[in-house]
C-alpha positions as CSV (number, residue, x, y, z in Angstrom):
1,M,0.0,-0.2,-0.2
2,S,1.5,3.5,-1.2
3,D,2.3,6.0,1.7
4,E,1.7,8.7,-0.8
5,P,-1.1,11.4,-0.5
6,P,-4.0,10.9,-3.0
7,A,-3.8,13.4,-6.0
8,L,-5.9,16.3,-5.7
9,F,-5.9,17.3,-9.4
10,N,-5.5,15.6,-12.5
11,I,-2.5,17.3,-14.3
12,D,-2.9,14.8,-17.2
13,E,-5.3,17.0,-19.0
14,P,-5.2,20.7,-19.9
15,P,-8.0,22.7,-18.7
16,S,-10.7,23.9,-21.1
17,P,-10.7,27.3,-22.3
18,P,-13.3,29.8,-21.2
19,I,-16.5,29.9,-23.4
20,T,-17.1,33.0,-25.0
21,A,-20.1,34.3,-26.9
22,P,-19.5,34.5,-30.6
23,E,-18.5,37.6,-32.1
24,D,-21.0,39.2,-33.9
25,E,-20.1,39.7,-37.5
26,R,-23.1,41.5,-39.1
27,P,-22.7,44.8,-40.4
28,P,-23.7,47.4,-37.9
29,A,-26.7,48.8,-40.3
30,K,-27.7,45.1,-40.1
31,R,-27.8,44.8,-36.5
32,L,-29.7,47.9,-36.3
33,S,-32.6,46.4,-38.3
34,D,-32.6,43.5,-36.9
35,W,-33.0,44.9,-33.6
36,L,-35.7,47.2,-35.0
37,T,-38.0,44.7,-36.4
38,N,-37.7,42.4,-33.3
39,L,-39.3,45.5,-31.5
40,V,-42.2,45.2,-33.8
41,R,-42.5,41.5,-33.3
42,G,-42.0,41.5,-30.2
43,N,-44.9,44.3,-29.4
44,Q,-42.2,46.4,-27.8
45,N,-44.6,49.6,-28.2
46,G,-43.1,51.2,-25.4
47,T,-39.5,51.2,-26.9
48,L,-41.1,52.3,-30.4
49,A,-42.6,55.3,-28.7
50,D,-39.5,56.2,-27.1
51,L,-37.9,56.1,-30.5
52,R,-40.6,58.4,-31.7
53,R,-39.0,61.2,-29.3
54,P,-36.0,62.2,-31.6
55,N,-35.2,65.1,-29.6
56,A,-35.4,63.7,-26.2
57,R,-32.1,61.4,-24.8
58,T,-34.1,58.1,-24.4
59,V,-32.1,55.0,-23.6
60,P,-33.9,53.2,-27.0
61,G,-32.6,56.4,-28.8
62,M,-29.1,55.7,-27.6
63,I,-29.0,52.0,-28.3
64,A,-29.8,52.7,-31.8
65,A,-27.1,54.9,-32.2
66,S,-24.9,52.9,-30.5
67,F,-24.9,49.9,-33.4
68,A,-23.2,52.8,-35.4
69,G,-19.9,51.3,-33.5
70,P,-17.6,52.5,-31.1
71,D,-15.5,54.6,-33.6
72,A,-18.5,56.0,-35.6
73,T,-19.2,60.0,-35.5
74,R,-21.7,61.9,-34.0
75,D,-23.0,62.5,-37.2
76,Q,-22.9,58.9,-37.8
77,R,-24.7,58.0,-34.5
78,D,-27.4,60.3,-35.4
79,V,-27.9,58.8,-38.6
80,Y,-28.6,55.4,-37.1
81,R,-31.2,57.4,-34.5
82,Q,-33.2,58.9,-36.9
83,V,-33.4,55.6,-38.9
84,A,-34.9,53.9,-35.8
85,F,-37.0,57.4,-35.5
86,L,-38.4,56.9,-39.1
87,F,-38.8,53.0,-38.7
88,A,-40.8,53.9,-35.5
89,I,-42.7,56.4,-37.4
90,Y,-43.8,53.8,-40.2
91,H,-44.6,51.3,-37.5
92,R,-46.8,53.5,-35.3
93,G,-50.0,51.8,-34.1
94,S,-49.3,49.1,-36.7
95,T,-48.9,45.3,-36.8
96,R,-48.2,45.1,-39.9
97,D,-45.4,42.3,-40.9
98,K,-45.6,42.9,-44.4
99,A,-41.7,43.4,-46.0
100,M,-40.7,44.2,-42.4
101,P,-36.8,44.7,-43.1
102,G,-38.1,46.8,-46.2
103,I,-37.5,46.5,-50.1
104,G,-35.2,48.7,-52.2
105,T,-33.5,52.1,-51.8
106,M,-35.5,55.2,-50.6
107,G,-35.9,56.0,-54.3
108,A,-37.5,52.6,-54.8
109,A,-39.7,52.8,-52.0
110,C,-41.1,56.4,-53.0
111,A,-42.1,55.0,-56.4
112,R,-44.7,53.0,-54.6
113,I,-46.4,56.0,-53.3
114,G,-49.7,56.5,-54.9
115,T,-53.2,54.6,-55.6
116,A,-53.9,52.0,-58.3
117,A,-54.7,55.4,-60.6
118,G,-50.9,56.1,-60.6
119,R,-48.1,55.3,-58.5
120,G,-44.4,56.9,-58.4
121,R,-43.4,59.1,-61.3
122,N,-47.2,58.7,-62.0
123,N,-48.2,60.2,-58.9
124,E,-48.1,64.5,-58.8
125,G,-47.3,64.1,-54.6
126,A,-44.8,61.2,-55.6
127,V,-42.9,63.3,-57.6
128,R,-42.8,66.5,-55.5
129,I,-41.5,64.3,-52.7
130,M,-38.8,63.0,-54.7
131,H,-37.7,66.2,-56.2
132,R,-37.5,67.5,-52.4
133,L,-35.4,64.9,-51.6
134,L,-32.9,65.3,-54.5
135,A,-32.7,68.5,-54.3
136,S,-31.8,68.9,-51.0
137,S,-28.0,70.4,-50.1
138,R,-25.3,68.1,-48.4
139,R,-27.5,68.1,-45.1
140,I,-29.7,64.9,-45.2
141,P,-33.2,66.0,-46.0
142,W,-34.6,64.4,-42.6
143,R,-37.5,66.8,-42.9
144,H,-38.6,65.1,-46.2
145,L,-37.7,61.3,-45.6
146,Q,-40.3,61.9,-42.7
147,H,-42.8,63.1,-44.8
148,A,-42.1,60.3,-47.1
149,V,-42.4,57.6,-44.6
150,E,-45.4,58.9,-43.6
151,R,-46.9,58.7,-46.9
152,F,-45.9,55.2,-47.1
153,R,-48.0,54.5,-43.9
154,S,-51.1,56.2,-45.7
155,C,-50.7,54.2,-48.7
156,D,-49.8,50.9,-47.2
157,A,-47.1,50.6,-49.2
158,A,-43.6,48.8,-48.3
159,A,-41.3,50.9,-46.4
160,P,-37.2,50.9,-48.1
161,N,-34.9,48.5,-46.5
162,W,-33.9,49.7,-43.5
163,Q,-30.4,48.3,-43.5
164,R,-29.8,49.8,-46.8
165,L,-31.3,53.2,-45.8
166,A,-29.0,53.4,-42.8
167,D,-26.0,52.6,-45.1
168,D,-27.1,55.2,-47.9
169,L,-27.3,58.1,-45.2
170,T,-24.2,57.1,-43.5
171,A,-22.6,57.5,-47.0
172,W,-24.8,60.6,-47.7
173,L,-22.7,62.3,-45.1
174,S,-19.3,62.5,-47.0
175,A,-20.5,61.8,-50.5
176,P,-24.2,62.5,-51.2
177,D,-24.5,62.9,-54.6
178,P,-23.9,58.9,-55.6
179,I,-26.8,58.2,-53.2
180,A,-29.2,61.1,-54.6
181,D,-28.4,59.9,-58.2
182,Q,-29.3,55.9,-57.0
183,W,-32.5,57.2,-55.4
184,G,-33.3,59.3,-58.4
185,A,-32.7,56.6,-60.9
186,D,-34.5,54.0,-58.7
187,F,-37.6,56.4,-59.2
188,F,-37.9,57.7,-62.2
189,T,-36.5,54.8,-64.6
190,P,-39.2,53.3,-66.6
191,T,-40.0,49.8,-66.0
192,Y,-41.1,47.6,-69.0
193,T,-43.2,44.6,-69.7
194,S,-43.0,42.2,-72.5
195,N,-45.9,42.7,-75.1
196,K,-44.5,39.5,-76.8
197,A,-46.9,36.6,-77.0
198,K,-46.5,33.8,-74.7
199,T,-45.8,30.3,-76.3
200,T,-46.7,26.8,-75.3
201,K,-43.8,24.0,-75.5
202,S,-45.0,23.4,-78.8
203,G,-44.7,26.7,-80.2
204,A,-48.4,27.9,-80.1
205,A,-48.9,31.5,-79.2
206,K,-51.7,31.8,-76.3
């Protein structure tokens, strides 16, 4: 029988490394968009109401701004806060889940403004909104963007893609012309449908 004391530790196997949460590799604007859409899906109406107070220093507003990242400038953080405000305006008093992340650029969204009688470039109100957005100086046209979002609501039209909007407005801070050009192209470029007769597999026109 051995007189050696029993081993207190098993030194044959190295200790396991500590478990750390995986790094979030989503782009900043994607993280903002996901957070906002989860607020609607989770019926977080109080948080959405706070986001509709852009001039108040609310916790939700500061959270939205923080998604811009630790190295973001004050203007970049403000873009994220204002996009959250526009999102909350669009979803005010609504449980809509249609196209929740939004579709396309702001120009493409404005092309959906109107009625069955005429939308986008065939609707005078939509054209006026688009001209005001495109005629803005280097400053982001927040007032006109809010007007556009309110029109999306009244027309029950899908909003722009919120991730794309945050990225576009961040880029607008330093180079507004390319963003405005893209919005204008998405709004004013005609879309065409083919008038060519459809054929069956046998080649007969339908």
